[in-house]
NUSE-428949 format. One record per residue (C-alpha): residue number from 1; x, y negated, z. Coordinates in nm, 4 decimals, padded with zeros to 6 digits. Layout:
NUSE-428949
<pt resi="NUM" c1="X" c2="Y" c3="Z"/>
...
end
This chain:
NUSE-428949
<pt resi="1" c1="16.6642" c2="-19.8147" c3="08.6428"/>
<pt resi="2" c1="16.4809" c2="-19.5380" c3="08.8285"/>
<pt resi="3" c1="16.1534" c2="-19.4232" c3="08.6759"/>
<pt resi="4" c1="15.8869" c2="-19.4239" c3="08.9498"/>
<pt resi="5" c1="15.7125" c2="-19.1016" c3="09.0340"/>
<pt resi="6" c1="15.7830" c2="-18.7553" c3="09.1725"/>
<pt resi="7" c1="16.0071" c2="-18.5005" c3="09.0040"/>
<pt resi="8" c1="16.0020" c2="-18.1243" c3="09.0459"/>
<pt resi="9" c1="16.3006" c2="-17.9183" c3="08.9318"/>
<pt resi="10" c1="16.3207" c2="-17.6805" c3="08.7570"/>
<pt resi="11" c1="15.9924" c2="-17.6421" c3="08.5710"/>
<pt resi="12" c1="16.0563" c2="-17.2729" c3="08.4964"/>
<pt resi="13" c1="15.9953" c2="-17.1933" c3="08.8657"/>
<pt resi="14" c1="15.6268" c2="-17.2279" c3="08.7918"/>
<pt resi="15" c1="15.4282" c2="-16.9082" c3="08.7559"/>
<pt resi="16" c1="15.2732" c2="-16.8701" c3="08.4122"/>
<pt resi="17" c1="14.9267" c2="-16.8290" c3="08.5638"/>
<pt resi="18" c1="14.9474" c2="-17.1619" c3="08.7440"/>
<pt resi="19" c1="15.1795" c2="-17.3602" c3="08.5143"/>
<pt resi="20" c1="15.1372" c2="-17.7351" c3="08.5156"/>
<pt resi="21" c1="15.0360" c2="-17.9204" c3="08.2026"/>
<pt resi="22" c1="15.0405" c2="-18.2922" c3="08.1186"/>
<pt resi="23" c1="14.7101" c2="-18.4567" c3="08.2009"/>
<pt resi="24" c1="14.6263" c2="-18.2359" c3="08.4994"/>
<pt resi="25" c1="14.5474" c2="-18.3905" c3="08.8365"/>
<pt resi="26" c1="14.6949" c2="-18.1746" c3="09.1140"/>
<pt resi="27" c1="14.6990" c2="-18.1726" c3="09.4913"/>
<pt resi="28" c1="15.0478" c2="-18.2111" c3="09.6392"/>
<pt resi="29" c1="15.1188" c2="-18.1175" c3="09.9991"/>
<pt resi="30" c1="15.4379" c2="-18.2575" c3="10.1522"/>
<pt resi="31" c1="15.5846" c2="-18.0044" c3="10.3958"/>
<pt resi="32" c1="15.9084" c2="-18.1762" c3="10.4937"/>
<pt resi="33" c1="16.2089" c2="-18.3855" c3="10.3936"/>
<pt resi="34" c1="16.5657" c2="-18.2723" c3="10.4586"/>
<pt resi="35" c1="16.9051" c2="-18.3767" c3="10.3165"/>
<pt resi="36" c1="16.7458" c2="-18.6090" c3="10.0645"/>
<pt resi="37" c1="16.5111" c2="-18.3451" c3="09.9206"/>
<pt resi="38" c1="16.1409" c2="-18.3063" c3="09.9873"/>
<pt resi="39" c1="15.9646" c2="-17.9699" c3="10.0083"/>
<pt resi="40" c1="15.6200" c2="-17.9822" c3="09.8494"/>
<pt resi="41" c1="15.3511" c2="-17.7265" c3="09.7756"/>
<pt resi="42" c1="15.1268" c2="-17.7232" c3="09.4687"/>
<pt resi="43" c1="14.8722" c2="-17.4501" c3="09.4084"/>
<pt resi="44" c1="15.0252" c2="-17.2219" c3="09.6710"/>
<pt resi="45" c1="15.3798" c2="-17.2537" c3="09.5309"/>
<pt resi="46" c1="15.6638" c2="-17.4373" c3="09.7040"/>
<pt resi="47" c1="15.9128" c2="-17.6651" c3="09.5250"/>
<pt resi="48" c1="16.1884" c2="-17.9086" c3="09.6010"/>
<pt resi="49" c1="16.1124" c2="-18.2602" c3="09.4841"/>
<pt resi="50" c1="16.2685" c2="-18.6033" c3="09.4540"/>
<pt resi="51" c1="16.1156" c2="-18.9436" c3="09.4038"/>
<pt resi="52" c1="15.8521" c2="-19.1412" c3="09.5866"/>
<pt resi="53" c1="15.7203" c2="-18.8963" c3="09.8458"/>
<pt resi="54" c1="15.4836" c2="-18.9742" c3="10.1372"/>
<pt resi="55" c1="15.6146" c2="-18.8976" c3="10.4852"/>
<pt resi="56" c1="15.5239" c2="-18.5438" c3="10.5946"/>
<pt resi="57" c1="15.2786" c2="-18.4083" c3="10.6754"/>
<pt resi="58" c1="15.0772" c2="-18.5542" c3="10.3889"/>
<pt resi="59" c1="14.8450" c2="-18.4416" c3="10.1125"/>
<pt resi="60" c1="14.7674" c2="-18.6481" c3="09.8047"/>
<pt resi="61" c1="14.6695" c2="-18.6300" c3="09.4373"/>
<pt resi="62" c1="14.9094" c2="-18.6727" c3="09.1488"/>
<pt resi="63" c1="14.8776" c2="-18.6861" c3="08.7717"/>
<pt resi="64" c1="15.1091" c2="-18.4592" c3="08.5718"/>
<pt resi="65" c1="15.2786" c2="-18.6962" c3="08.3298"/>
<pt resi="66" c1="15.5387" c2="-18.4782" c3="08.1588"/>
<pt resi="67" c1="15.6599" c2="-18.1178" c3="08.1664"/>
<pt resi="68" c1="15.9984" c2="-18.0222" c3="08.0202"/>
<pt resi="69" c1="16.2270" c2="-17.7213" c3="08.0591"/>
<pt resi="70" c1="16.4135" c2="-17.9098" c3="08.3324"/>
<pt resi="71" c1="16.1641" c2="-18.1377" c3="08.5039"/>
<pt resi="72" c1="15.8004" c2="-18.1899" c3="08.5943"/>
<pt resi="73" c1="15.7175" c2="-18.5598" c3="08.6281"/>
<pt resi="74" c1="15.4234" c2="-18.6455" c3="08.8549"/>
<pt resi="75" c1="15.2594" c2="-18.9828" c3="08.9051"/>
<pt resi="76" c1="15.0981" c2="-19.0189" c3="09.2448"/>
<pt resi="77" c1="14.7466" c2="-19.1590" c3="09.2569"/>
<pt resi="78" c1="14.7758" c2="-19.3952" c3="09.5504"/>
<pt resi="79" c1="14.5521" c2="-19.6335" c3="09.7368"/>
<pt resi="80" c1="14.2278" c2="-19.4562" c3="09.6435"/>
<pt resi="81" c1="13.9425" c2="-19.5308" c3="09.8872"/>
<pt resi="82" c1="13.7885" c2="-19.2059" c3="10.0101"/>
<pt resi="83" c1="13.4496" c2="-19.2818" c3="09.8599"/>
<pt resi="84" c1="13.5970" c2="-19.3604" c3="09.5165"/>
<pt resi="85" c1="13.8409" c2="-19.0687" c3="09.4931"/>
<pt resi="86" c1="13.6265" c2="-18.8448" c3="09.2706"/>
<pt resi="87" c1="13.5338" c2="-19.1336" c3="09.0423"/>
<pt resi="88" c1="13.8990" c2="-19.2340" c3="09.0113"/>
<pt resi="89" c1="14.0098" c2="-18.8791" c3="08.9304"/>
<pt resi="90" c1="13.7328" c2="-18.8400" c3="08.6727"/>
<pt resi="91" c1="13.8552" c2="-19.1598" c3="08.5100"/>
<pt resi="92" c1="14.2165" c2="-19.0371" c3="08.5130"/>
<pt resi="93" c1="14.1011" c2="-18.7299" c3="08.3214"/>
<pt resi="94" c1="13.9036" c2="-18.9371" c3="08.0724"/>
<pt resi="95" c1="13.5706" c2="-18.7948" c3="08.1917"/>
<pt resi="96" c1="13.2379" c2="-18.9702" c3="08.2424"/>
<pt resi="97" c1="13.1647" c2="-19.0276" c3="08.6115"/>
<pt resi="98" c1="12.8316" c2="-18.8448" c3="08.6143"/>
<pt resi="99" c1="12.6963" c2="-18.6609" c3="08.9225"/>
<pt resi="100" c1="12.7518" c2="-18.3179" c3="08.7651"/>
<pt resi="101" c1="13.1146" c2="-18.4105" c3="08.6924"/>
<pt resi="102" c1="13.1921" c2="-18.5304" c3="09.0443"/>
<pt resi="103" c1="13.0246" c2="-18.2252" c3="09.2001"/>
<pt resi="104" c1="13.2411" c2="-17.9958" c3="08.9880"/>
<pt resi="105" c1="13.5587" c2="-18.1907" c3="09.0676"/>
<pt resi="106" c1="13.4742" c2="-18.1729" c3="09.4367"/>
<pt resi="107" c1="13.4419" c2="-17.7938" c3="09.4153"/>
<pt resi="108" c1="13.7745" c2="-17.7639" c3="09.2341"/>
<pt resi="109" c1="13.9441" c2="-17.9892" c3="09.4890"/>
<pt resi="110" c1="13.8180" c2="-17.7708" c3="09.7741"/>
<pt resi="111" c1="14.0084" c2="-17.4816" c3="09.6202"/>
<pt resi="112" c1="14.3126" c2="-17.6986" c3="09.5433"/>
<pt resi="113" c1="14.2877" c2="-17.6249" c3="09.1717"/>
<pt resi="114" c1="14.4677" c2="-17.8433" c3="08.9171"/>
<pt resi="115" c1="14.2117" c2="-18.0717" c3="08.7540"/>
<pt resi="116" c1="14.2430" c2="-18.0174" c3="08.3811"/>
<pt resi="117" c1="14.0127" c2="-18.1935" c3="08.1383"/>
<pt resi="118" c1="13.9602" c2="-17.8984" c3="07.9029"/>
<pt resi="119" c1="13.8663" c2="-17.6674" c3="08.1919"/>
<pt resi="120" c1="13.6325" c2="-17.9227" c3="08.3486"/>
<pt resi="121" c1="13.4588" c2="-17.9823" c3="08.0162"/>
<pt resi="122" c1="13.4191" c2="-17.6073" c3="07.9579"/>
<pt resi="123" c1="13.2620" c2="-17.5515" c3="08.3011"/>
<pt resi="124" c1="13.0360" c2="-17.8555" c3="08.2658"/>
<pt resi="125" c1="12.9143" c2="-17.7286" c3="07.9294"/>
<pt resi="126" c1="12.8339" c2="-17.3860" c3="08.0757"/>
<pt resi="127" c1="12.6519" c2="-17.5405" c3="08.3734"/>
<pt resi="128" c1="12.4332" c2="-17.7596" c3="08.1511"/>
<pt resi="129" c1="12.2887" c2="-17.4468" c3="07.9887"/>
<pt resi="130" c1="12.1459" c2="-17.3387" c3="08.3264"/>
<pt resi="131" c1="11.8359" c2="-17.4613" c3="08.5108"/>
<pt resi="132" c1="11.9314" c2="-17.7312" c3="08.7663"/>
<pt resi="133" c1="11.8446" c2="-17.5030" c3="09.0604"/>
<pt resi="134" c1="12.1114" c2="-17.2512" c3="08.9495"/>
<pt resi="135" c1="12.3982" c2="-17.4929" c3="08.8918"/>
<pt resi="136" c1="12.5293" c2="-17.5185" c3="09.2490"/>
<pt resi="137" c1="12.5741" c2="-17.1406" c3="09.2766"/>
<pt resi="138" c1="12.7331" c2="-17.1304" c3="08.9314"/>
<pt resi="139" c1="12.9846" c2="-17.4009" c3="09.0296"/>
<pt resi="140" c1="13.0789" c2="-17.2216" c3="09.3523"/>
<pt resi="141" c1="13.1255" c2="-16.8818" c3="09.1846"/>
<pt resi="142" c1="13.2865" c2="-16.9989" c3="08.8622"/>
<pt resi="143" c1="13.5386" c2="-17.2265" c3="09.0313"/>
<pt resi="144" c1="13.6309" c2="-16.9511" c3="09.2796"/>
<pt resi="145" c1="13.7061" c2="-16.7189" c3="08.9865"/>
<pt resi="146" c1="13.9599" c2="-16.9765" c3="08.8646"/>
<pt resi="147" c1="14.1606" c2="-16.9072" c3="09.1816"/>
<pt resi="148" c1="14.2076" c2="-16.5386" c3="09.0867"/>
<pt resi="149" c1="14.4480" c2="-16.3695" c3="08.8480"/>
<pt resi="150" c1="14.1617" c2="-16.2707" c3="08.6153"/>
<pt resi="151" c1="14.0978" c2="-16.6336" c3="08.5141"/>
<pt resi="152" c1="14.2689" c2="-16.5973" c3="08.1739"/>
<pt resi="153" c1="14.0538" c2="-16.2972" c3="08.0698"/>
<pt resi="154" c1="13.7103" c2="-16.4182" c3="07.9473"/>
<pt resi="155" c1="13.5594" c2="-16.0691" c3="07.9492"/>
<pt resi="156" c1="13.6575" c2="-15.9996" c3="08.3110"/>
<pt resi="157" c1="13.5452" c2="-16.3474" c3="08.4167"/>
<pt resi="158" c1="13.2047" c2="-16.2908" c3="08.2550"/>
<pt resi="159" c1="13.1641" c2="-15.9496" c3="08.4226"/>
<pt resi="160" c1="13.2684" c2="-16.0820" c3="08.7626"/>
<pt resi="161" c1="13.0466" c2="-16.3908" c3="08.7364"/>
<pt resi="162" c1="12.7375" c2="-16.1877" c3="08.6479"/>
<pt resi="163" c1="12.8003" c2="-15.9643" c3="08.9491"/>
<pt resi="164" c1="12.8593" c2="-16.2548" c3="09.1896"/>
<pt resi="165" c1="12.5397" c2="-16.4317" c3="09.0854"/>
<pt resi="166" c1="12.3272" c2="-16.1145" c3="09.0783"/>
<pt resi="167" c1="12.2336" c2="-16.1540" c3="08.7128"/>
<pt resi="168" c1="12.0201" c2="-15.8970" c3="08.5322"/>
<pt resi="169" c1="12.3163" c2="-15.8123" c3="08.3101"/>
<pt resi="170" c1="12.5439" c2="-15.7405" c3="08.6080"/>
<pt resi="171" c1="12.7046" c2="-15.3946" c3="08.6148"/>
<pt resi="172" c1="12.9281" c2="-15.2005" c3="08.8563"/>
<pt resi="173" c1="13.2158" c2="-15.3046" c3="08.6336"/>
<pt resi="174" c1="13.1847" c2="-15.6568" c3="08.7757"/>
<pt resi="175" c1="13.2392" c2="-15.5255" c3="09.1261"/>
<pt resi="176" c1="13.5365" c2="-15.3220" c3="09.0065"/>
<pt resi="177" c1="13.6915" c2="-15.6293" c3="08.8418"/>
<pt resi="178" c1="13.6542" c2="-15.8317" c3="09.1621"/>
<pt resi="179" c1="13.8074" c2="-15.5601" c3="09.3777"/>
<pt resi="180" c1="14.1094" c2="-15.5473" c3="09.1488"/>
<pt resi="181" c1="14.1588" c2="-15.9252" c3="09.1428"/>
<pt resi="182" c1="14.4319" c2="-16.1018" c3="09.3405"/>
<pt resi="183" c1="14.4350" c2="-16.4706" c3="09.4396"/>
<pt resi="184" c1="14.6923" c2="-16.6871" c3="09.2633"/>
<pt resi="185" c1="14.7750" c2="-16.8606" c3="09.5904"/>
<pt resi="186" c1="14.9438" c2="-16.6404" c3="09.8535"/>
<pt resi="187" c1="14.7561" c2="-16.8274" c3="10.1283"/>
<pt resi="188" c1="14.4086" c2="-16.7542" c3="09.9928"/>
<pt resi="189" c1="14.1743" c2="-16.4997" c3="10.1453"/>
<pt resi="190" c1="14.1329" c2="-16.1640" c3="09.9747"/>
<pt resi="191" c1="13.7804" c2="-16.0252" c3="09.9405"/>
<pt resi="192" c1="13.6741" c2="-15.6626" c3="09.8910"/>
<pt resi="193" c1="13.3178" c2="-15.5849" c3="09.7770"/>
<pt resi="194" c1="13.1035" c2="-15.2878" c3="09.8840"/>
<pt resi="195" c1="12.7328" c2="-15.2257" c3="09.8161"/>
<pt resi="196" c1="12.4813" c2="-15.0353" c3="10.0269"/>
<pt resi="197" c1="12.1171" c2="-14.9366" c3="09.9933"/>
<pt resi="198" c1="11.8719" c2="-14.8022" c3="10.2490"/>
<pt resi="199" c1="11.4986" c2="-14.7647" c3="10.3018"/>
<pt resi="200" c1="11.3437" c2="-15.1063" c3="10.2441"/>
<pt resi="201" c1="11.6730" c2="-15.2931" c3="10.2258"/>
<pt resi="202" c1="11.9902" c2="-15.3311" c3="10.0255"/>
<pt resi="203" c1="12.2908" c2="-15.5576" c3="10.0220"/>
<pt resi="204" c1="12.6649" c2="-15.5890" c3="10.0320"/>
<pt resi="205" c1="12.9512" c2="-15.5709" c3="10.2775"/>
<pt resi="206" c1="13.2510" c2="-15.7982" c3="10.2182"/>
<pt resi="207" c1="13.5885" c2="-15.7496" c3="10.3832"/>
<pt resi="208" c1="13.7800" c2="-16.0759" c3="10.4001"/>
<pt resi="209" c1="14.1522" c2="-16.0143" c3="10.4385"/>
<pt resi="210" c1="14.4141" c2="-16.2795" c3="10.5042"/>
<pt resi="211" c1="14.7093" c2="-16.0602" c3="10.4136"/>
<pt resi="212" c1="14.8848" c2="-16.2612" c3="10.1404"/>
<pt resi="213" c1="14.8455" c2="-16.0849" c3="09.8086"/>
<pt resi="214" c1="14.7832" c2="-15.7392" c3="09.9572"/>
<pt resi="215" c1="14.4415" c2="-15.5884" c3="10.0232"/>
<pt resi="216" c1="14.3819" c2="-15.3370" c3="10.2958"/>
<pt resi="217" c1="14.7161" c2="-15.3670" c3="10.4763"/>
<pt resi="218" c1="14.5728" c2="-15.5162" c3="10.7975"/>
<pt resi="219" c1="14.4432" c2="-15.3110" c3="11.0875"/>
<pt resi="220" c1="14.1403" c2="-15.5426" c3="11.1004"/>
<pt resi="221" c1="14.0174" c2="-15.7870" c3="10.8380"/>
<pt resi="222" c1="14.0038" c2="-16.1587" c3="10.8937"/>
<pt resi="223" c1="13.6246" c2="-16.1442" c3="10.8720"/>
<pt resi="224" c1="13.3337" c2="-15.9168" c3="10.7919"/>
<pt resi="225" c1="13.0449" c2="-16.0584" c3="10.5905"/>
<pt resi="226" c1="12.7153" c2="-15.8752" c3="10.5396"/>
<pt resi="227" c1="12.4345" c2="-15.9741" c3="10.3052"/>
<pt resi="228" c1="12.1062" c2="-15.7911" c3="10.3669"/>
<pt resi="229" c1="11.8058" c2="-15.8251" c3="10.1349"/>
<pt resi="230" c1="11.4584" c2="-15.7250" c3="10.2566"/>
<pt resi="231" c1="11.1110" c2="-15.7949" c3="10.1116"/>
<pt resi="232" c1="11.0041" c2="-15.9883" c3="10.4233"/>
<pt resi="233" c1="11.3175" c2="-16.1827" c3="10.5226"/>
<pt resi="234" c1="11.4760" c2="-16.2316" c3="10.1836"/>
<pt resi="235" c1="11.8545" c2="-16.2730" c3="10.2007"/>
<pt resi="236" c1="12.0224" c2="-16.2803" c3="10.5420"/>
<pt resi="237" c1="12.3976" c2="-16.3427" c3="10.5714"/>
<pt resi="238" c1="12.6089" c2="-16.2548" c3="10.8738"/>
<pt resi="239" c1="12.9688" c2="-16.3813" c3="10.8930"/>
<pt resi="240" c1="13.1612" c2="-16.2149" c3="11.1758"/>
<pt resi="241" c1="13.5113" c2="-16.3396" c3="11.2526"/>
<pt resi="242" c1="13.7515" c2="-16.3629" c3="11.5413"/>
<pt resi="243" c1="14.0858" c2="-16.2730" c3="11.6880"/>
<pt resi="244" c1="14.1469" c2="-15.9386" c3="11.8512"/>
<pt resi="245" c1="13.8416" c2="-15.8420" c3="12.0570"/>
<pt resi="246" c1="13.6976" c2="-16.1953" c3="12.0665"/>
<pt resi="247" c1="13.4389" c2="-16.2510" c3="11.7950"/>
<pt resi="248" c1="13.2128" c2="-16.5279" c3="11.6674"/>
<pt resi="249" c1="12.9123" c2="-16.4936" c3="11.4393"/>
<pt resi="250" c1="12.7414" c2="-16.7189" c3="11.1878"/>
<pt resi="251" c1="12.3980" c2="-16.6036" c3="11.0738"/>
<pt resi="252" c1="12.2278" c2="-16.7701" c3="10.7786"/>
<pt resi="253" c1="11.8613" c2="-16.6946" c3="10.7073"/>
<pt resi="254" c1="11.6482" c2="-16.7779" c3="10.4051"/>
<pt resi="255" c1="11.3874" c2="-16.9949" c3="10.5813"/>
<pt resi="256" c1="11.3668" c2="-17.2105" c3="10.8924"/>
<pt resi="257" c1="11.0889" c2="-16.9962" c3="11.0410"/>
<pt resi="258" c1="11.3318" c2="-16.7034" c3="11.0728"/>
<pt resi="259" c1="11.5800" c2="-16.8958" c3="11.2908"/>
<pt resi="260" c1="11.4043" c2="-16.8458" c3="11.6325"/>
<pt resi="261" c1="11.3667" c2="-16.4662" c3="11.6094"/>
<pt resi="262" c1="11.7288" c2="-16.4247" c3="11.4991"/>
<pt resi="263" c1="11.8456" c2="-16.6520" c3="11.7793"/>
<pt resi="264" c1="11.6511" c2="-16.4419" c3="12.0303"/>
<pt resi="265" c1="11.8092" c2="-16.1246" c3="11.8896"/>
<pt resi="266" c1="12.1585" c2="-16.2585" c3="11.9601"/>
<pt resi="267" c1="12.1625" c2="-16.0976" c3="12.3025"/>
<pt resi="268" c1="12.1013" c2="-15.7535" c3="12.1555"/>
<pt resi="269" c1="12.3861" c2="-15.8043" c3="11.9085"/>
<pt resi="270" c1="12.6193" c2="-15.9024" c3="12.1931"/>
<pt resi="271" c1="12.5254" c2="-15.5871" c3="12.3837"/>
<pt resi="272" c1="12.5888" c2="-15.3631" c3="12.0835"/>
<pt resi="273" c1="12.9285" c2="-15.5149" c3="12.0175"/>
<pt resi="274" c1="13.0186" c2="-15.4981" c3="12.3863"/>
<pt resi="275" c1="12.9517" c2="-15.1239" c3="12.3736"/>
<pt resi="276" c1="13.2140" c2="-15.1066" c3="12.0982"/>
<pt resi="277" c1="13.4644" c2="-15.3014" c3="12.3055"/>
<pt resi="278" c1="13.4159" c2="-15.6460" c3="12.1489"/>
<pt resi="279" c1="13.3135" c2="-15.9737" c3="12.3101"/>
<pt resi="280" c1="13.0833" c2="-16.1900" c3="12.1012"/>
<pt resi="281" c1="13.1061" c2="-16.5529" c3="12.1993"/>
<pt resi="282" c1="12.9571" c2="-16.8232" c3="11.9795"/>
<pt resi="283" c1="12.6570" c2="-16.7357" c3="11.7607"/>
<pt resi="284" c1="12.5215" c2="-16.9911" c3="11.5148"/>
<pt resi="285" c1="12.1922" c2="-16.9328" c3="11.3348"/>
<pt resi="286" c1="12.0987" c2="-17.1677" c3="11.0506"/>
<pt resi="287" c1="11.8632" c2="-17.1712" c3="10.7541"/>
<pt resi="288" c1="11.9919" c2="-17.2500" c3="10.4046"/>
<pt resi="289" c1="12.0079" c2="-17.0903" c3="10.0642"/>
<pt resi="290" c1="12.3273" c2="-16.8997" c3="09.9884"/>
<pt resi="291" c1="12.3552" c2="-16.7488" c3="09.6435"/>
<pt resi="292" c1="12.6970" c2="-16.5834" c3="09.6595"/>
<pt resi="293" c1="12.9828" c2="-16.5032" c3="09.8955"/>
<pt resi="294" c1="13.1930" c2="-16.7815" c3="09.7417"/>
<pt resi="295" c1="12.9847" c2="-17.0414" c3="09.9257"/>
<pt resi="296" c1="13.0975" c2="-16.8939" c3="10.2592"/>
<pt resi="297" c1="13.4656" c2="-16.8747" c3="10.1632"/>
<pt resi="298" c1="13.5223" c2="-17.2424" c3="10.0925"/>
<pt resi="299" c1="13.8410" c2="-17.3606" c3="10.2596"/>
<pt resi="300" c1="13.8563" c2="-17.6684" c3="10.4795"/>
<pt resi="301" c1="13.8796" c2="-18.0143" c3="10.3346"/>
<pt resi="302" c1="14.2324" c2="-18.1302" c3="10.2464"/>
<pt resi="303" c1="14.4132" c2="-18.3724" c3="10.4739"/>
<pt resi="304" c1="14.3521" c2="-18.7414" c3="10.3939"/>
<pt resi="305" c1="14.6007" c2="-18.9287" c3="10.1772"/>
<pt resi="306" c1="14.8806" c2="-19.1151" c3="10.3584"/>
<pt resi="307" c1="15.0372" c2="-19.4240" c3="10.1952"/>
<pt resi="308" c1="15.3738" c2="-19.3818" c3="10.0257"/>
<pt resi="309" c1="15.6483" c2="-19.5099" c3="10.2525"/>
<pt resi="310" c1="15.9466" c2="-19.2831" c3="10.1874"/>
<pt resi="311" c1="16.1866" c2="-19.2712" c3="09.8918"/>
<pt resi="312" c1="16.4082" c2="-18.9616" c3="09.8700"/>
end
């Protein structure tokens, strides 16, 4: 009798930093099926798999049931209505389905992190010690740090988190830690941090690099992000991205009243970039509070779950 589920072999292919543990809920991406074997990706790593696999392309959640030296046994979580997915996953982890829990799970899912009860409980406990207005920024920054190779070092995590959130206890060491960090997933963006200070303003420049696992090896970064702080305007964020000489800009201001003047200044920005040989196409100007760069780096939502209809 065949035991239902999905089986990854061998378990020792897993990197220590991203090893699977029983009780985790993970995102599984099905890349293809060939010669009776499926190719799946979990946390940026690719494996061959057998068992009940959805037809590719598909993305779904699975519960890690058992991990041995030879096999990882996954149980797919199927038939979950979109609106109930977070509640169902919280229940699978044995967690109360409170708003703070589902918000944290949603953030972890965006970054395709394994959902592990002990980690979720630790982050929830830390968030509860903060004022409610600071919790969203904490979730964004703290979950993003879990995607980096510093996640297992509490001291480095604490230094990096203080720097990201602009805490009073932040030091240049936090910036150094972040610039030395490498994403665990080879597909994740790299970020380099630089500070600047001028008369009446200060801020940071972020270089976002899509070179897998290697900073600074591209001729041009994937994106440039600038945060400028001034006494009058507060925090203004500019996210400049594009391909080749074609660029697009997203400008985020602190208050709605600053949107019209920034929108009017778009023409001047286009002229300046044109003088440098770049064409600036779309410019979006919006007003919302952004507390750290992590909130601008969130990846797209995962593909919706497709019903299981293939046995390999």
